[in-house]
FIVO-993533 format. One record per residue: chain; x, y, z of N, C-alpha, C in turn; residue number from 1; residue in three letters. Coordinates in Angstrom, 2 decimals, padded with zeros to 5 digits. Example, Ala and Ser with C-alpha at 12.3 -4.5 7.8 and 13.67 -1.06 7.14 Angstrom:
BEGIN
(atom 'A' (013.19 -005.69 007.80) (012.30 -004.50 007.80) (013.20 -003.30 007.80) 1 'ALA');
(atom 'A' (012.85 -002.25 007.08) (013.67 -001.06 007.14) (012.90 000.03 007.87) 2 'SER');
END
This chain:
BEGIN
(atom 'A' (000.82 -001.19 000.00) (000.00 000.00 000.00) (000.87 001.26 000.00) 1 'MET');
(atom 'A' (001.98 001.21 000.73) (002.85 002.38 000.77) (003.49 002.64 -000.59) 2 'GLU');
(atom 'A' (003.80 001.57 -001.31) (004.38 001.74 -002.65) (003.36 002.39 -003.58) 3 'ALA');
(atom 'A' (002.10 001.99 -003.46) (001.06 002.60 -004.29) (000.86 004.07 -003.90) 4 'LEU');
(atom 'A' (000.95 004.35 -002.59) (000.84 005.73 -002.12) (001.98 006.57 -002.71) 5 'GLN');
(atom 'A' (003.20 006.02 -002.70) (004.35 006.75 -003.24) (004.19 006.96 -004.74) 6 'ALA');
(atom 'A' (003.66 005.97 -005.44) (003.44 006.11 -006.88) (002.39 007.20 -007.12) 7 'MET');
(atom 'A' (001.37 007.23 -006.28) (000.35 008.28 -006.38) (000.96 009.66 -006.19) 8 'GLY');
(atom 'A' (001.89 009.78 -005.23) (002.57 011.06 -005.01) (003.41 011.46 -006.22) 9 'GLU');
(atom 'A' (004.03 010.48 -006.86) (004.78 010.77 -008.08) (003.85 011.30 -009.17) 10 'GLU');
(atom 'A' (002.68 010.69 -009.29) (001.71 011.13 -010.29) (001.26 012.56 -010.01) 11 'LEU');
(atom 'A' (001.05 012.86 -008.74) (000.62 014.21 -008.37) (001.72 015.23 -008.69) 12 'VAL');
(atom 'A' (002.95 014.81 -008.61) (004.07 015.71 -008.89) (004.31 015.98 -010.37) 13 'GLY');
(atom 'A' (003.64 015.24 -011.24) (003.82 015.43 -012.68) (003.09 016.66 -013.19) 14 'LEU');
(atom 'A' (003.55 017.18 -014.29) (002.87 018.29 -014.96) (001.71 017.76 -015.79) 15 'GLY');
(atom 'A' (000.92 018.67 -016.33) (-000.26 018.30 -017.11) (000.10 017.46 -018.33) 16 'LYS');
(atom 'A' (001.15 017.86 -019.05) (001.53 017.16 -020.27) (002.01 015.74 -019.98) 17 'GLU');
(atom 'A' (002.81 015.58 -018.94) (003.32 014.26 -018.59) (002.19 013.37 -018.10) 18 'SER');
(atom 'A' (001.29 013.95 -017.32) (000.16 013.18 -016.80) (-000.76 012.72 -017.92) 19 'LEU');
(atom 'A' (-000.89 013.54 -018.96) (-001.75 013.18 -020.08) (-001.22 011.97 -020.85) 20 'ALA');
(atom 'A' (000.08 011.71 -020.76) (000.68 010.59 -021.47) (000.40 009.24 -020.81) 21 'LYS');
(atom 'A' (-000.09 009.27 -019.58) (-000.32 008.04 -018.82) (-001.79 007.68 -018.88) 22 'ILE');
(atom 'A' (-002.07 006.42 -019.19) (-003.44 005.93 -019.26) (-003.93 005.64 -017.84) 23 'ASP');
(atom 'A' (-004.85 006.47 -017.37) (-005.39 006.33 -016.01) (-006.90 006.34 -016.06) 24 'LEU');
(atom 'A' (-007.55 005.65 -015.09) (-009.01 005.79 -014.98) (-009.37 007.25 -014.69) 25 'PRO');
(atom 'A' (-010.51 007.67 -015.18) (-010.89 009.08 -015.05) (-011.03 009.52 -013.59) 26 'GLU');
(atom 'A' (-011.54 008.64 -012.75) (-011.70 008.99 -011.34) (-010.35 009.25 -010.68) 27 'LYS');
(atom 'A' (-009.36 008.44 -011.01) (-008.02 008.62 -010.47) (-007.38 009.90 -011.03) 28 'LEU');
(atom 'A' (-007.58 010.15 -012.31) (-007.04 011.36 -012.94) (-007.60 012.62 -012.27) 29 'ARG');
(atom 'A' (-008.91 012.62 -011.99) (-009.54 013.76 -011.32) (-008.99 013.94 -009.90) 30 'GLU');
(atom 'A' (-008.79 012.84 -009.19) (-008.25 012.92 -007.83) (-006.83 013.48 -007.85) 31 'ALA');
(atom 'A' (-006.06 013.11 -008.86) (-004.68 013.62 -008.98) (-004.72 015.12 -009.28) 32 'ILE');
(atom 'A' (-005.60 015.53 -010.19) (-005.72 016.96 -010.50) (-006.11 017.76 -009.25) 33 'ARG');
(atom 'A' (-007.03 017.21 -008.46) (-007.44 017.88 -007.23) (-006.27 018.00 -006.25) 34 'ASP');
(atom 'A' (-005.52 016.92 -006.11) (-004.38 016.93 -005.18) (-003.35 017.96 -005.61) 35 'ALA');
(atom 'A' (-003.21 018.18 -006.90) (-002.26 019.17 -007.39) (-002.68 020.59 -007.00) 36 'GLN');
(atom 'A' (-003.99 020.79 -006.86) (-004.50 022.12 -006.51) (-004.45 022.39 -005.01) 37 'ARG');
(atom 'A' (-004.59 021.33 -004.20) (-004.72 021.49 -002.76) (-003.40 021.83 -002.08) 38 'PHE');
(atom 'A' (-003.51 022.38 -000.89) (-002.35 022.71 -000.07) (-002.50 022.06 001.31) 39 'LYS');
(atom 'A' (-001.38 021.85 001.96) (-001.29 021.43 003.35) (-002.13 020.18 003.67) 40 'MET');
(atom 'A' (-003.02 020.27 004.65) (-003.77 019.11 005.14) (-004.70 018.53 004.08) 41 'GLU');
(atom 'A' (-005.33 019.40 003.30) (-006.22 018.91 002.24) (-005.44 018.08 001.23) 42 'ALA');
(atom 'A' (-004.23 018.50 000.93) (-003.37 017.76 -000.01) (-003.01 016.39 000.57) 43 'ARG');
(atom 'A' (-002.67 016.37 001.84) (-002.31 015.10 002.49) (-003.47 014.11 002.43) 44 'ARG');
(atom 'A' (-004.68 014.59 002.76) (-005.86 013.72 002.70) (-006.14 013.28 001.27) 45 'ARG');
(atom 'A' (-005.97 014.19 000.31) (-006.21 013.84 -001.09) (-005.18 012.81 -001.57) 46 'GLN');
(atom 'A' (-003.94 012.93 -001.11) (-002.92 011.93 -001.47) (-003.29 010.56 -000.92) 47 'LEU');
(atom 'A' (-003.86 010.52 000.27) (-004.33 009.24 000.81) (-005.44 008.67 -000.06) 48 'GLN');
(atom 'A' (-006.33 009.53 -000.52) (-007.42 009.10 -001.40) (-006.86 008.57 -002.72) 49 'TYR');
(atom 'A' (-005.87 009.27 -003.26) (-005.23 008.81 -004.50) (-004.62 007.43 -004.27) 50 'VAL');
(atom 'A' (-003.96 007.25 -003.11) (-003.38 005.95 -002.78) (-004.43 004.86 -002.71) 51 'GLY');
(atom 'A' (-005.59 005.19 -002.16) (-006.67 004.20 -002.07) (-007.18 003.85 -003.46) 52 'ARG');
(atom 'A' (-007.32 004.84 -004.33) (-007.76 004.58 -005.70) (-006.73 003.76 -006.47) 53 'LEU');
(atom 'A' (-005.47 003.93 -006.13) (-004.40 003.19 -006.80) (-004.51 001.68 -006.53) 54 'MET');
(atom 'A' (-005.14 001.30 -005.43) (-005.29 -000.14 -005.12) (-006.16 -000.86 -006.14) 55 'ARG');
(atom 'A' (-007.05 -000.12 -006.82) (-007.97 -000.72 -007.78) (-007.41 -000.73 -009.20) 56 'ASP');
(atom 'A' (-006.17 -000.27 -009.35) (-005.57 -000.13 -010.68) (-004.33 -001.02 -010.76) 57 'VAL');
(atom 'A' (-004.08 -001.56 -011.97) (-002.86 -002.33 -012.18) (-001.68 -001.36 -012.21) 58 'ASP');
(atom 'A' (-000.76 -001.45 -011.24) (000.31 -000.47 -011.16) (001.44 -000.65 -012.19) 59 'PRO');
(atom 'A' (001.56 -001.82 -012.81) (002.68 -002.08 -013.71) (002.72 -001.12 -014.90) 60 'ALA');
(atom 'A' (001.61 -000.90 -015.63) (001.70 000.05 -016.76) (001.96 001.48 -016.30) 61 'PRO');
(atom 'A' (001.45 001.84 -015.13) (001.68 003.18 -014.61) (003.15 003.35 -014.25) 62 'ILE');
(atom 'A' (003.74 002.34 -013.61) (005.15 002.40 -013.24) (006.01 002.50 -014.50) 63 'ARG');
(atom 'A' (005.66 001.73 -015.53) (006.43 001.77 -016.78) (006.34 003.16 -017.42) 64 'ALA');
(atom 'A' (005.15 003.75 -017.40) (004.98 005.09 -017.97) (005.75 006.13 -017.15) 65 'ALA');
(atom 'A' (005.72 006.01 -015.83) (006.48 006.94 -014.98) (007.98 006.81 -015.24) 66 'LEU');
(atom 'A' (008.46 005.58 -015.37) (009.88 005.36 -015.65) (010.25 005.95 -017.00) 67 'ASP');
(atom 'A' (009.36 005.81 -017.98) (009.61 006.37 -019.31) (009.69 007.90 -019.23) 68 'GLU');
(atom 'A' (008.78 008.49 -018.49) (008.76 009.95 -018.35) (010.02 010.43 -017.65) 69 'ILE');
(atom 'A' (010.43 009.71 -016.62) (011.62 010.11 -015.88) (012.91 009.72 -016.61) 70 'LYS');
(atom 'A' (012.77 008.98 -017.70) (013.95 008.60 -018.48) (014.69 007.42 -017.89) 71 'GLY');
(atom 'A' (014.02 006.62 -017.07) (014.69 005.50 -016.44) (014.58 004.20 -017.23) 72 'LEU');
(atom 'A' (013.68 004.15 -018.17) (013.49 002.90 -018.88) (014.64 002.65 -019.85) 73 'SER');
(atom 'A' (014.85 001.41 -020.17) (015.93 001.03 -021.08) (015.75 001.65 -022.46) 74 'ALA');
(atom 'A' (014.51 001.75 -022.93) (014.27 002.34 -024.25) (014.59 003.83 -024.24) 75 'THR');
(atom 'A' (014.23 004.52 -023.17) (014.53 005.95 -023.09) (016.04 006.18 -023.04) 76 'ALA');
(atom 'A' (016.74 005.35 -022.30) (018.19 005.47 -022.22) (018.83 005.17 -023.58) 77 'ILE');
(atom 'A' (018.32 004.15 -024.26) (018.85 003.80 -025.58) (018.62 004.94 -026.57) 78 'ALA');
(atom 'A' (017.44 005.55 -026.53) (017.15 006.69 -027.41) (018.09 007.85 -027.11) 79 'ARG');
(atom 'A' (018.32 008.10 -025.84) (019.21 009.19 -025.43) (020.62 008.96 -025.98) 80 'GLN');
(atom 'A' (021.11 007.74 -025.84) (022.45 007.42 -026.33) (022.53 007.51 -027.85) 81 'HIS');
(atom 'A' (021.47 007.09 -028.54) (021.45 007.18 -030.00) (021.50 008.64 -030.44) 82 'ALA');
(atom 'A' (020.79 009.50 -029.75) (020.83 010.93 -030.07) (022.22 011.52 -029.82) 83 'LEU');
(atom 'A' (022.83 011.10 -028.73) (024.18 011.60 -028.44) (025.17 011.16 -029.53) 84 'GLU');
(atom 'A' (025.03 009.90 -029.99) (025.91 009.42 -031.07) (025.66 010.20 -032.36) 85 'ARG');
(atom 'A' (024.39 010.48 -032.65) (024.05 011.25 -033.85) (024.66 012.66 -033.77) 86 'LEU');
(atom 'A' (024.56 013.28 -032.61) (025.14 014.61 -032.43) (026.66 014.56 -032.62) 87 'ARG');
(atom 'A' (027.31 013.54 -032.07) (028.76 013.41 -032.20) (029.14 013.22 -033.66) 88 'THR');
(atom 'A' (028.38 012.37 -034.38) (028.66 012.17 -035.81) (028.49 013.47 -036.59) 89 'ARG');
(atom 'A' (027.45 014.23 -036.25) (027.21 015.49 -036.93) (028.34 016.48 -036.65) 90 'LEU');
(atom 'A' (028.84 016.48 -035.44) (029.95 017.38 -035.10) (031.21 017.00 -035.87) 91 'MET');
(atom 'A' (031.42 015.70 -036.08) (032.62 015.24 -036.77) (032.53 015.41 -038.28) 92 'GLU');
(atom 'A' (031.31 015.26 -038.84) (031.16 015.27 -040.29) (029.82 015.88 -040.67) 93 'ASP');
(atom 'A' (029.84 016.96 -041.42) (028.60 017.63 -041.82) (027.78 016.77 -042.78) 94 'GLU');
(atom 'A' (028.40 015.77 -043.40) (027.69 014.88 -044.31) (026.61 014.08 -043.58) 95 'ALA');
(atom 'A' (026.67 014.04 -042.26) (025.65 013.35 -041.47) (024.29 014.00 -041.67) 96 'THR');
(atom 'A' (024.26 015.24 -042.15) (022.99 015.91 -042.41) (022.15 015.15 -043.44) 97 'LEU');
(atom 'A' (022.79 014.41 -044.34) (022.01 013.62 -045.31) (021.25 012.51 -044.59) 98 'THR');
(atom 'A' (021.87 011.90 -043.57) (021.17 010.89 -042.78) (020.00 011.52 -042.04) 99 'ASP');
(atom 'A' (020.24 012.69 -041.49) (019.18 013.39 -040.75) (018.04 013.76 -041.70) 100 'ILE');
(atom 'A' (018.38 014.18 -042.93) (017.36 014.52 -043.92) (016.51 013.31 -044.26) 101 'ALA');
(atom 'A' (017.14 012.14 -044.34) (016.40 010.93 -044.65) (015.48 010.54 -043.49) 102 'ARG');
(atom 'A' (015.99 010.62 -042.27) (015.23 010.18 -041.11) (014.22 011.21 -040.61) 103 'ASP');
(atom 'A' (014.53 012.50 -040.80) (013.68 013.58 -040.28) (013.42 014.60 -041.37) 104 'PHE');
(atom 'A' (012.43 014.35 -042.24) (012.20 015.24 -043.38) (011.80 016.66 -042.97) 105 'PRO');
(atom 'A' (011.30 016.87 -041.77) (010.88 018.21 -041.35) (011.97 019.02 -040.68) 106 'GLY');
(atom 'A' (013.20 018.54 -040.73) (014.30 019.21 -040.03) (014.66 020.54 -040.69) 107 'ALA');
(atom 'A' (015.06 021.49 -039.88) (015.53 022.78 -040.35) (017.06 022.69 -040.49) 108 'ASP');
(atom 'A' (017.52 022.42 -041.71) (018.94 022.16 -041.93) (019.80 023.39 -041.74) 109 'PHE');
(atom 'A' (019.25 024.55 -042.06) (020.01 025.78 -041.83) (020.28 025.96 -040.33) 110 'GLN');
(atom 'A' (019.28 025.69 -039.51) (019.46 025.79 -038.06) (020.49 024.77 -037.57) 111 'GLN');
(atom 'A' (020.40 023.54 -038.08) (021.35 022.51 -037.66) (022.78 022.87 -038.06) 112 'LEU');
(atom 'A' (022.96 023.37 -039.28) (024.30 023.79 -039.71) (024.84 024.91 -038.84) 113 'ARG');
(atom 'A' (023.99 025.88 -038.54) (024.41 027.02 -037.72) (024.79 026.55 -036.31) 114 'GLN');
(atom 'A' (023.98 025.66 -035.73) (024.30 025.15 -034.40) (025.60 024.36 -034.42) 115 'LEU');
(atom 'A' (025.81 023.60 -035.48) (027.06 022.83 -035.59) (028.26 023.77 -035.66) 116 'ARG');
(atom 'A' (028.17 024.80 -036.52) (029.26 025.77 -036.63) (029.53 026.45 -035.29) 117 'ARG');
(atom 'A' (028.45 026.87 -034.62) (028.62 027.54 -033.33) (029.23 026.60 -032.29) 118 'ASN');
(atom 'A' (028.81 025.35 -032.30) (029.35 024.38 -031.34) (030.83 024.13 -031.59) 119 'ALA');
(atom 'A' (031.21 024.02 -032.85) (032.63 023.83 -033.18) (033.45 025.04 -032.75) 120 'LEU');
(atom 'A' (032.89 026.23 -032.96) (033.58 027.45 -032.56) (033.72 027.51 -031.03) 121 'LYS');
(atom 'A' (032.67 027.12 -030.32) (032.72 027.10 -028.85) (033.79 026.13 -028.35) 122 'GLU');
(atom 'A' (033.86 024.96 -028.98) (034.88 023.98 -028.58) (036.28 024.54 -028.81) 123 'GLN');
(atom 'A' (036.49 025.17 -029.96) (037.82 025.70 -030.30) (038.23 026.82 -029.34) 124 'ALA');
(atom 'A' (037.26 027.60 -028.89) (037.57 028.73 -028.02) (037.49 028.37 -026.54) 125 'GLN');
(atom 'A' (037.10 027.13 -026.24) (037.00 026.70 -024.85) (035.83 027.33 -024.10) 126 'GLY');
(atom 'A' (034.80 027.73 -024.82) (033.63 028.34 -024.20) (032.66 027.27 -023.72) 127 'LYS');
(atom 'A' (031.69 027.64 -022.89) (030.66 026.68 -022.46) (029.88 026.16 -023.68) 128 'PRO');
(atom 'A' (029.46 024.90 -023.64) (028.85 024.25 -024.82) (027.37 024.56 -025.01) 129 'PRO');
(atom 'A' (026.99 025.82 -025.13) (025.58 026.16 -025.31) (025.02 025.62 -026.62) 130 'ARG');
(atom 'A' (025.68 025.88 -027.72) (025.20 025.44 -029.02) (025.22 023.91 -029.11) 131 'ALA');
(atom 'A' (026.20 023.29 -028.47) (026.30 021.82 -028.45) (025.06 021.23 -027.77) 132 'TYR');
(atom 'A' (024.66 021.82 -026.67) (023.45 021.36 -025.95) (022.20 021.66 -026.75) 133 'ARG');
(atom 'A' (022.17 022.83 -027.36) (021.01 023.21 -028.16) (020.85 022.27 -029.35) 134 'GLU');
(atom 'A' (021.95 021.85 -029.93) (021.92 020.88 -031.03) (021.25 019.59 -030.57) 135 'LEU');
(atom 'A' (021.58 019.15 -029.37) (020.95 017.94 -028.82) (019.45 018.16 -028.65) 136 'PHE');
(atom 'A' (019.06 019.32 -028.13) (017.63 019.59 -027.91) (016.86 019.58 -029.23) 137 'ARG');
(atom 'A' (017.45 020.15 -030.27) (016.78 020.18 -031.57) (016.65 018.76 -032.13) 138 'VAL');
(atom 'A' (017.71 017.97 -032.02) (017.65 016.58 -032.49) (016.61 015.78 -031.71) 139 'LEU');
(atom 'A' (016.53 016.01 -030.40) (015.54 015.30 -029.58) (014.13 015.69 -030.00) 140 'ARG');
(atom 'A' (013.90 016.97 -030.27) (012.58 017.42 -030.72) (012.22 016.78 -032.05) 141 'ALA');
(atom 'A' (013.21 016.65 -032.93) (012.96 016.00 -034.22) (012.59 014.54 -034.02) 142 'LEU');
(atom 'A' (013.27 013.88 -033.10) (012.99 012.47 -032.85) (011.60 012.26 -032.25) 143 'GLN');
(atom 'A' (011.18 013.17 -031.39) (009.87 013.03 -030.76) (008.75 013.16 -031.77) 144 'GLU');
(atom 'A' (008.89 014.07 -032.74) (007.88 014.23 -033.79) (008.58 014.60 -035.09) 145 'ASP');
(atom 'A' (009.06 013.59 -035.85) (009.87 013.86 -037.03) (009.12 014.53 -038.17) 146 'PRO');
(atom 'A' (007.79 014.54 -038.14) (007.03 015.10 -039.25) (006.51 016.49 -038.96) 147 'HIS');
(atom 'A' (006.83 017.05 -037.78) (006.35 018.36 -037.40) (007.51 019.35 -037.39) 148 'ASP');
(atom 'A' (007.69 020.12 -038.46) (008.82 021.04 -038.50) (008.71 022.16 -037.46) 149 'PRO');
(atom 'A' (007.50 022.50 -037.02) (007.34 023.55 -036.02) (007.88 023.10 -034.67) 150 'ASP');
(atom 'A' (007.85 021.81 -034.40) (008.30 021.29 -033.11) (009.78 021.53 -032.91) 151 'ASP');
(atom 'A' (010.57 021.39 -033.97) (012.00 021.61 -033.85) (012.31 023.07 -033.56) 152 'ALA');
(atom 'A' (011.48 023.96 -034.07) (011.69 025.38 -033.84) (011.40 025.78 -032.40) 153 'GLY');
(atom 'A' (010.53 025.05 -031.71) (010.20 025.41 -030.33) (011.25 024.93 -029.37) 154 'THR');
(atom 'A' (012.15 024.07 -029.82) (013.15 023.54 -028.91) (014.17 024.59 -028.50) 155 'ALA');
(atom 'A' (014.35 025.63 -029.32) (015.36 026.61 -028.98) (014.80 027.79 -028.20) 156 'ASP');
(atom 'A' (013.57 027.73 -027.79) (012.98 028.82 -027.01) (013.21 028.60 -025.54) 157 'GLU');
END
């Protein structure tokens, strides 16, 4: 029961977008939304209620979704490493853009080239890797929705 209570607290701590990604019964979803609004004693009682509702739900898919959101699952880690390798290849050879064009048709190649140039310049000058990190964020946005070119543009905001 305590593990379910703790899982309920994790759910309450999630943002709206992350919570929407998890398949939950509507009654439990409403209780979580209420707990997010409450303060102090009301929140504590609502968390107990969420824990009680969690007893009627199969916790395995919820745990898997929470792990995925937190980046703990093996698939999330593998995706992260693949993106890091892609970024490294792009930094070493601009020809990698052809692979990116094939895999992500909505990519903004001018932005990727500019970020690559800036990252190389930062490395040469020993500056903090802002463009290098931004390049990763843009690639991650492309991977999350490869057909939405607007999504890659929001990653740099």
